[in-house]
C-alpha positions, 0 to 999 in steps of 0.5 A: 500499499501506499499514501496518496500525496493529493489525498490525506484519507486515501491509501492505495493498495495491491493485494497478490493472492495465489490462486491456489489459496483462493480455490482452497477458500471459496472455490474458483475451480468450477470445472474441477480440473485443476486449471483454474481460468481467468473466466472462473476468477472474472464469474468470482471476482465479488467473491473474491474481493468481499472474502479477501478485504473483509479481512484486512483491517488498518486502524490507529488513533481513532482512525477507521477505512473503508476497504474499496476494490478498484480492479483485478488482474492475474499474475505470474509469481514463481511459485504459481498465479496469483490473483491481484486485487486493486484496492483504496483504503478510504478513512474517515481523516488523515491518516496518522503516523503510526498505523495498526494493520490486522491481517486474517486471510486464511486465518482459518483454514491454513494455520502456515499462511503468511503475508508480507504486508508494506506501507509506503509513505512518501521515502519511507516504507515500513512493513511486517510479515503477518499470519494466523499466529501473529495477524497484528502490525503496528507499523511508524510510517516516519521511523520504520523499524528495521529491528522488528522487520528482521525479526518477522522475516526470520520467523517467516524463513523458519516457517517456509522451511518447515512448512516445505516438506520437499525443502525438508525430504531433499535434506533429510535424503541427503542426510540418511546416510551420513551415519553410515559407511559403504565398504565394499564386500570381500570376495565370497567363493559362491559368486564367481563369474566366468572372465577372460585373461591372456595367459602370459607364458603361452599366449593363450586366451584362457577362462579365469574366475573373477568377481564382480564388486558388491557393496554394503552400508555399515554403521560408521565407527565414530561421530566426528565423521558423519558430523564432518559430513552433515556441515559439508552438505548444510554449508553446501546447501546453504552457499547455492540456495542463498545465492539464488535466493538473493538474485531473484529477490532482486529480480536478476533471475526468473525462471518459470514457477513450473520449472522451479517446482518440477526442478525441486520435485526432480532433486527429491528424486535423484537425492533419494535414489542415490541413496538406494543406487549410489552414484555419489557416496563419498561427497554428497555435498555437491549434490547439495551444492548442485541442487541448492540452486534451483531451491534457492528459487523455491525460497524466493517465491515467499518474497515475491514482488518485494520492491523495496529501497536497499535498507528495507530489503536488506532487513528483510531478505536478510531475516528471511535467510537467517530464518530459512539457516534457523530452520534447517539448523533445526532439523539437523541438530533433531536429526544426527543425534538420533541417526547417530544413535540409531545407526546399527539397528535393522529399524534404521538400515532398512526401514529408515533409510531403504524404505524411507528412500524409496517412499521419497522417490514415490512422492518426489516422482508424484511431484514431479509428474503433476508440476512438469506435466500440470496433470493431477494425479488422483488421490496423490494430494489428499496424500501427500502435500504438494 
């Protein structure tokens, strides 16, 4: 939202809401084909405006503002299509320098929903991240609270990775083998196969017996080598996703949402498949680094549309990045000690490692098919969050 220099009683606003959220809240997909058209959005225009604008309140110092819709359009973000609601907040007196914003969109439907609110007043910008757990923000338009903005984006970053099951499964797929060592199985007489060698004495090609190399996973004997591997994986993942997160939020890099989300699903599939058929087992951090770039673009969807000056952008982007790292480290700190304690058990090596990886492959394959080919697998989304 931004104030009007010609009218102290009015603020002009733009509200971008994911079509998938609106469909979940009021039902836009009347044809039930999984594809929301502009015609379906137009048919629900009044319902969309009434639902959204009734869940945004601006007040302060006795101020009362009425939300009046002025237009609607569709925009593509990195994580899909959004309905853009243009509106005016018409207030009964001059807008004060301190405002209270109450954000209640999806509060009764999605406890993890978050919305980014920014108010532009001349060259000053104040903002916050709001959601069901913290729906109210007090914003000072004269002296924006950068520390408060930073903290709100830290919280948003933590929740973003904790609620992103595809990001979590990618990380877990890389961490599962950390407490195991892949060793070559000693030769066994019963597993020979024929080969050919050249006799040095006679020069005659003779049949010989050679063995096909076999490997197995064994429990690590010490804690610190697995810990070092985990540090490498997490550091490589953090480095690469931080690069693309920053580039995407600053508008330097942009990829279609279908490509980004499909790439994330593919990364989960590859990471879990590498546990079953190991190709990379000594430098797993390379997988984390390579696919971290596409995950960074996925993280950027949470900050889509941010257009802020340097100070506000630094607080927002920095806070969100720190939040993602905190959320990521919390997962690692919870996983590693438990994995190390269970590493010798059949439950860990067979159920969690092998069957868990196979389950992750199945889930990621479903995500990839749905995201890459824009098809809806019947019943899949009801079982596995997309």
